C-alpha atoms as a printed R data frame, in Angstrom:
    type eleno elety resid chain resno       x       y       z
1   ATOM     1    CA   UNK     A     1  83.146  96.412 121.764
2   ATOM     2    CA   UNK     A     2  84.263  98.289 124.806
3   ATOM     3    CA   UNK     A     3  85.030 101.954 124.621
4   ATOM     4    CA   UNK     A     4  87.401 104.175 126.555
5   ATOM     5    CA   UNK     A     5  84.546 106.160 127.999
6   ATOM     6    CA   UNK     A     6  85.641 105.051 131.522
7   ATOM     7    CA   UNK     A     7  89.122 106.252 130.587
8   ATOM     8    CA   UNK     A     8  90.600 102.735 131.237
9   ATOM     9    CA   UNK     A     9  93.075 100.975 129.057
10  ATOM    10    CA   UNK     A    10  92.295  97.431 127.829
11  ATOM    11    CA   UNK     A    11  94.817  94.664 127.243
12  ATOM    12    CA   UNK     A    12  93.764  91.769 125.005
13  ATOM    13    CA   UNK     A    13  95.646  88.535 125.745
14  ATOM    14    CA   UNK     A    14  94.527  85.388 124.023
15  ATOM    15    CA   UNK     A    15  90.994  86.671 123.685
16  ATOM    16    CA   UNK     A    16  90.646  88.027 127.270
17  ATOM    17    CA   UNK     A    17  90.118  91.628 128.292
18  ATOM    18    CA   UNK     A    18  92.181  92.646 131.274
19  ATOM    19    CA   UNK     A    19  91.879  96.125 132.922
20  ATOM    20    CA   UNK     A    20  95.371  97.508 133.556
21  ATOM    21    CA   UNK     A    21  94.556 100.673 135.319
22  ATOM    22    CA   UNK     A    22  92.710 103.993 135.099
23  ATOM    23    CA   UNK     A    23  94.051 106.956 133.335
24  ATOM    24    CA   UNK     A    24  94.662 110.098 135.301
25  ATOM    25    CA   UNK     A    25  93.043 113.311 134.156
26  ATOM    26    CA   UNK     A    26  94.579 115.434 131.461
27  ATOM    27    CA   UNK     A    27  97.636 117.503 132.210
28  ATOM    28    CA   UNK     A    28  98.663 120.802 130.496
29  ATOM    29    CA   UNK     A    29 100.082 118.723 127.581
30  ATOM    30    CA   UNK     A    30  96.674 117.021 127.055
31  ATOM    31    CA   UNK     A    31  94.327 119.888 127.738
32  ATOM    32    CA   UNK     A    32  92.736 119.999 124.317
33  ATOM    33    CA   UNK     A    33  90.150 117.317 123.593
34  ATOM    34    CA   UNK     A    34  90.172 116.336 120.013
35  ATOM    35    CA   UNK     A    35  87.145 115.258 117.968
36  ATOM    36    CA   UNK     A    36  87.509 113.201 114.861
37  ATOM    37    CA   UNK     A    37  85.657 114.510 111.720
38  ATOM    38    CA   UNK     A    38  83.604 111.904 109.716
39  ATOM    39    CA   UNK     A    39  82.254 112.884 106.331
40  ATOM    40    CA   UNK     A    40  79.114 111.015 105.119
41  ATOM    41    CA   UNK     A    41  78.681 111.228 101.395
42  ATOM    42    CA   UNK     A    42  75.368 110.389  99.768
43  ATOM    43    CA   UNK     A    43  73.297 111.359  96.738
44  ATOM    44    CA   UNK     A    44  69.635 112.233  97.579
45  ATOM    45    CA   UNK     A    45  68.713 112.039  93.919
46  ATOM    46    CA   UNK     A    46  69.353 108.307  94.108
47  ATOM    47    CA   UNK     A    47  68.871 107.488  97.823
48  ATOM    48    CA   UNK     A    48  68.488 109.846 100.731
49  ATOM    49    CA   UNK     A    49  70.146 107.267 103.009
50  ATOM    50    CA   UNK     A    50  67.792 108.308 105.815
51  ATOM    51    CA   UNK     A    51  68.286 105.104 107.794
52  ATOM    52    CA   UNK     A    52  72.076 105.311 107.552
53  ATOM    53    CA   UNK     A    53  72.222 109.029 108.462
54  ATOM    54    CA   UNK     A    54  70.063 108.251 111.471
55  ATOM    55    CA   UNK     A    55  72.272 105.328 112.533
56  ATOM    56    CA   UNK     A    56  75.416 107.462 112.117
57  ATOM    57    CA   UNK     A    57  73.862 110.278 114.256
58  ATOM    58    CA   UNK     A    58  72.996 107.779 116.952
59  ATOM    59    CA   UNK     A    59  76.512 106.218 116.838
60  ATOM    60    CA   UNK     A    60  78.015 109.690 117.400
61  ATOM    61    CA   UNK     A    61  75.645 110.382 120.267
62  ATOM    62    CA   UNK     A    62  76.750 107.237 121.992
63  ATOM    63    CA   UNK     A    63  80.459 107.681 121.294
64  ATOM    64    CA   UNK     A    64  81.696 111.097 122.301
65  ATOM    65    CA   UNK     A    65  84.447 112.802 120.389
66  ATOM    66    CA   UNK     A    66  82.953 112.775 116.830
67  ATOM    67    CA   UNK     A    67  81.905 115.533 114.460
68  ATOM    68    CA   UNK     A    68  79.720 114.570 111.516
69  ATOM    69    CA   UNK     A    69  79.587 116.300 108.168
70  ATOM    70    CA   UNK     A    70  76.657 115.264 105.929
71  ATOM    71    CA   UNK     A    71  77.595 115.673 102.228
72  ATOM    72    CA   UNK     A    72  74.751 115.428  99.717
73  ATOM    73    CA   UNK     A    73  76.282 115.376  96.200
74  ATOM    74    CA   UNK     A    74  72.888 116.311  94.808
75  ATOM    75    CA   UNK     A    75  73.087 119.711  96.632
76  ATOM    76    CA   UNK     A    76  76.653 120.656  95.804
77  ATOM    77    CA   UNK     A    77  78.521 119.928  92.609
78  ATOM    78    CA   UNK     A    78  81.883 120.643  94.304
79  ATOM    79    CA   UNK     A    79  81.372 117.474  96.409
80  ATOM    80    CA   UNK     A    80  81.592 115.375  93.283
81  ATOM    81    CA   UNK     A    81  85.036 116.830  92.658
82  ATOM    82    CA   UNK     A    82  86.019 116.062  96.298
83  ATOM    83    CA   UNK     A    83  84.827 112.467  95.913
84  ATOM    84    CA   UNK     A    84  86.940 112.176  92.723
85  ATOM    85    CA   UNK     A    85  89.993 113.583  94.534
86  ATOM    86    CA   UNK     A    86  89.613 111.076  97.425
87  ATOM    87    CA   UNK     A    87  89.221 108.145  95.089
88  ATOM    88    CA   UNK     A    88  92.256 109.146  93.090
89  ATOM    89    CA   UNK     A    89  94.272 109.579  96.231
90  ATOM    90    CA   UNK     A    90  93.482 106.032  97.351
91  ATOM    91    CA   UNK     A    91  93.815 104.553  93.884
92  ATOM    92    CA   UNK     A    92  90.063 103.548  93.832
93  ATOM    93    CA   UNK     A    93  88.292 103.326  90.528
94  ATOM    94    CA   UNK     A    94  85.225 104.811  92.218
95  ATOM    95    CA   UNK     A    95  83.724 105.355  95.639
96  ATOM    96    CA   UNK     A    96  80.348 103.633  95.947
97  ATOM    97    CA   UNK     A    97  77.790 105.769  97.812
98  ATOM    98    CA   UNK     A    98  76.867 106.078 100.565
99  ATOM    99    CA   UNK     A    99  80.330 106.303 102.020
100 ATOM   100    CA   UNK     A   100  82.178 107.573 105.070
101 ATOM   101    CA   UNK     A   101  85.631 109.290 104.908
102 ATOM   102    CA   UNK     A   102  87.651 109.902 108.040
103 ATOM   103    CA   UNK     A   103  90.941 108.992 109.839
104 ATOM   104    CA   UNK     A   104  92.435 108.196 106.386
105 ATOM   105    CA   UNK     A   105  89.800 105.524 105.751
106 ATOM   106    CA   UNK     A   106  87.230 105.241 102.984
107 ATOM   107    CA   UNK     A   107  84.242 103.066 103.968
108 ATOM   108    CA   UNK     A   108  82.034 102.818 100.912
109 ATOM   109    CA   UNK     A   109  79.130 100.783  99.660
110 ATOM   110    CA   UNK     A   110  77.360 101.068 103.011
111 ATOM   111    CA   UNK     A   111  73.974  99.237 103.166
112 ATOM   112    CA   UNK     A   112  72.956  98.428 106.743
113 ATOM   113    CA   UNK     A   113  73.147  99.900 110.214
114 ATOM   114    CA   UNK     A   114  75.072  96.883 111.358
115 ATOM   115    CA   UNK     A   115  77.704  97.264 108.674
116 ATOM   116    CA   UNK     A   116  78.145 100.937 109.348
117 ATOM   117    CA   UNK     A   117  78.580 100.364 113.129
118 ATOM   118    CA   UNK     A   118  81.078  97.537 112.627
119 ATOM   119    CA   UNK     A   119  83.194  99.382 110.091
120 ATOM   120    CA   UNK     A   120  83.198 102.558 112.304
121 ATOM   121    CA   UNK     A   121  84.394 100.501 115.210
122 ATOM   122    CA   UNK     A   122  87.354  99.373 113.129
123 ATOM   123    CA   UNK     A   123  88.117 102.880 111.947
124 ATOM   124    CA   UNK     A   124  88.068 104.258 115.453
125 ATOM   125    CA   UNK     A   125  90.402 101.629 116.948
126 ATOM   126    CA   UNK     A   126  94.127 101.874 117.450
127 ATOM   127    CA   UNK     A   127  95.688  98.491 117.905
128 ATOM   128    CA   UNK     A   128  99.057  98.242 119.637
129 ATOM   129    CA   UNK     A   129 100.897  94.877 119.185
130 ATOM   130    CA   UNK     A   130 103.219  94.477 122.090
131 ATOM   131    CA   UNK     A   131 105.207  91.956 124.069
132 ATOM   132    CA   UNK     A   132 105.654  91.512 127.805
133 ATOM   133    CA   UNK     A   133 109.066  92.601 128.971
134 ATOM   134    CA   UNK     A   134 109.618  94.919 126.009
135 ATOM   135    CA   UNK     A   135 110.835  98.363 127.324
136 ATOM   136    CA   UNK     A   136 109.660 100.207 124.194
137 ATOM   137    CA   UNK     A   137 106.286  98.589 124.549
138 ATOM   138    CA   UNK     A   138 106.151  99.692 128.105
139 ATOM   139    CA   UNK     A   139 107.019 103.224 127.092
140 ATOM   140    CA   UNK     A   140 104.333 103.170 124.353
141 ATOM   141    CA   UNK     A   141 101.730 101.954 126.874
142 ATOM   142    CA   UNK     A   142 102.550 104.836 129.252
143 ATOM   143    CA   UNK     A   143 102.473 107.328 126.365
144 ATOM   144    CA   UNK     A   144  99.050 106.102 125.071
145 ATOM   145    CA   UNK     A   145  97.684 105.955 128.572
146 ATOM   146    CA   UNK     A   146  98.711 109.606 129.079
147 ATOM   147    CA   UNK     A   147  97.053 110.856 125.887
148 ATOM   148    CA   UNK     A   148  94.030 108.615 125.590
149 ATOM   149    CA   UNK     A   149  91.764 111.142 127.190
150 ATOM   150    CA   UNK     A   150  92.694 113.658 124.428
151 ATOM   151    CA   UNK     A   151  90.841 111.446 121.886
152 ATOM   152    CA   UNK     A   152  87.628 110.234 123.537
153 ATOM   153    CA   UNK     A   153  86.321 108.565 120.350
154 ATOM   154    CA   UNK     A   154  89.399 106.414 119.942
155 ATOM   155    CA   UNK     A   155  89.537 102.868 121.398
156 ATOM   156    CA   UNK     A   156  93.100 101.774 122.243
157 ATOM   157    CA   UNK     A   157  93.599  98.075 122.421
158 ATOM   158    CA   UNK     A   158  96.914  96.231 123.255
159 ATOM   159    CA   UNK     A   159  97.533  92.748 121.910
160 ATOM   160    CA   UNK     A   160 100.219  90.621 123.323
161 ATOM   161    CA   UNK     A   161 101.974  88.800 120.435
162 ATOM   162    CA   UNK     A   162 104.162  86.310 122.280
163 ATOM   163    CA   UNK     A   163 101.590  84.498 124.420
164 ATOM   164    CA   UNK     A   164  98.940  84.542 121.655
165 ATOM   165    CA   UNK     A   165  99.566  83.003 118.282
166 ATOM   166    CA   UNK     A   166  96.357  84.556 116.976
167 ATOM   167    CA   UNK     A   167  97.610  88.015 117.835
168 ATOM   168    CA   UNK     A   168 101.064  87.281 116.304
169 ATOM   169    CA   UNK     A   169  99.439  86.094 113.025
170 ATOM   170    CA   UNK     A   170  97.139  89.104 113.030
171 ATOM   171    CA   UNK     A   171 100.060  91.478 113.427
172 ATOM   172    CA   UNK     A   172 101.978  89.728 110.556
173 ATOM   173    CA   UNK     A   173  98.983  90.032 108.379
174 ATOM   174    CA   UNK     A   174  98.628  93.807 109.084
175 ATOM   175    CA   UNK     A   175 102.303  94.411 108.395
176 ATOM   176    CA   UNK     A   176 102.091  92.589 105.076
177 ATOM   177    CA   UNK     A   177  99.133  94.569 104.139
178 ATOM   178    CA   UNK     A   178 101.037  97.757 104.492
179 ATOM   179    CA   UNK     A   179 104.093  96.245 102.715
180 ATOM   180    CA   UNK     A   180 106.347  96.820 105.639
181 ATOM   181    CA   UNK     A   181 108.564  94.681 107.863
182 ATOM   182    CA   UNK     A   182 108.108  94.719 111.581
183 ATOM   183    CA   UNK     A   183 111.721  94.830 112.777
184 ATOM   184    CA   UNK     A   184 110.762  95.973 116.287
185 ATOM   185    CA   UNK     A   185 107.874  96.258 118.750
186 ATOM   186    CA   UNK     A   186 105.473  97.802 119.440
187 ATOM   187    CA   UNK     A   187 103.562  98.000 116.172
188 ATOM   188    CA   UNK     A   188 100.754 100.586 116.214
189 ATOM   189    CA   UNK     A   189  97.955 100.368 113.732
190 ATOM   190    CA   UNK     A   190  95.807 103.458 113.369
191 ATOM   191    CA   UNK     A   191  94.593 105.918 110.753
192 ATOM   192    CA   UNK     A   192  95.087 103.415 108.047
193 ATOM   193    CA   UNK     A   193  98.858 103.302 108.731
194 ATOM   194    CA   UNK     A   194 101.521 101.727 110.914
195 ATOM   195    CA   UNK     A   195 104.022 103.051 113.352
196 ATOM   196    CA   UNK     A   196 106.759 100.524 114.047
197 ATOM   197    CA   UNK     A   197 108.821 100.763 117.202
198 ATOM   198    CA   UNK     A   198 108.674 103.441 119.907
199 ATOM   199    CA   UNK     A   199 111.570 105.666 120.818
200 ATOM   200    CA   UNK     A   200 110.150 108.226 123.215
201 ATOM   201    CA   UNK     A   201 107.337 110.725 123.610
202 ATOM   202    CA   UNK     A   202 109.270 113.564 122.032
203 ATOM   203    CA   UNK     A   203 109.961 111.713 118.826
204 ATOM   204    CA   UNK     A   204 107.748 108.747 118.034
205 ATOM   205    CA   UNK     A   205 105.000 110.087 120.378
206 ATOM   206    CA   UNK     A   206 105.058 113.432 118.644
207 ATOM   207    CA   UNK     A   207 104.539 111.760 115.221
208 ATOM   208    CA   UNK     A   208 101.614 109.719 116.605
209 ATOM   209    CA   UNK     A   209  99.912 112.837 118.018
210 ATOM   210    CA   UNK     A   210 100.549 114.745 114.739
211 ATOM   211    CA   UNK     A   211  98.786 112.017 112.777
212 ATOM   212    CA   UNK     A   212  95.835 111.845 115.172
213 ATOM   213    CA   UNK     A   213  95.567 115.630 115.282
214 ATOM   214    CA   UNK     A   214  95.593 115.822 111.459
215 ATOM   215    CA   UNK     A   215  92.429 113.803 111.367
216 ATOM   216    CA   UNK     A   216  90.707 115.641 114.233
217 ATOM   217    CA   UNK     A   217  90.063 119.060 115.545
218 ATOM   218    CA   UNK     A   218  89.505 120.675 118.907
219 ATOM   219    CA   UNK     A   219  86.108 119.732 120.293
220 ATOM   220    CA   UNK     A   220  83.617 122.496 120.908
221 ATOM   221    CA   UNK     A   221  80.279 122.498 122.697
222 ATOM   222    CA   UNK     A   222  78.622 122.833 119.272
223 ATOM   223    CA   UNK     A   223  76.260 120.195 117.849
224 ATOM   224    CA   UNK     A   224  77.867 117.005 116.596
225 ATOM   225    CA   UNK     A   225  76.668 117.483 113.081
226 ATOM   226    CA   UNK     A   226  78.368 120.233 111.124
227 ATOM   227    CA   UNK     A   227  77.494 121.461 107.641
């Protein structure tokens, strides 16, 4: 999966990746670079999850813009309460450890490095379903292109839904999953939620940034693994 490390936007049309232009550097409005926080929960009394912790650290080293928090439930009783709170919030009977929480996603029952990397790629992707000739889609592309450098860990992918039946069906499936009706384009899928339609940067754009900022914090030169 391609990343935005080269600060370029990708357009997926019928399975093909097409570069549509490089982003300019950040302006005053984009000065702050945001890092997404990922919490890794495990219980060392059962399994120290050494291989998965190593895989997660390597993933964060390769993909800038992440801050890791290693949470050993065997070392802190309060973490068990936090896990319970998260599971109740998402209506889950239980969270199977080891698990990752971030960007409004719970990824639990992790077993292999490959599974961890694949699921994190999904969590750290914003998919924008668009249509050629749609003025609101054009505005959304411009907005996301402007702010992509603010979130270096986030991959932004555009999928054309008119020329690709596969993309159209995928969008419809996503909309049904969130029990919404897509009455307009674009449809933005990110942070385990949907934004349908795009008015302008000051309204819809502001809400998108608020959501992304809620799940991130200003990057610092500190190490990528925090307590």
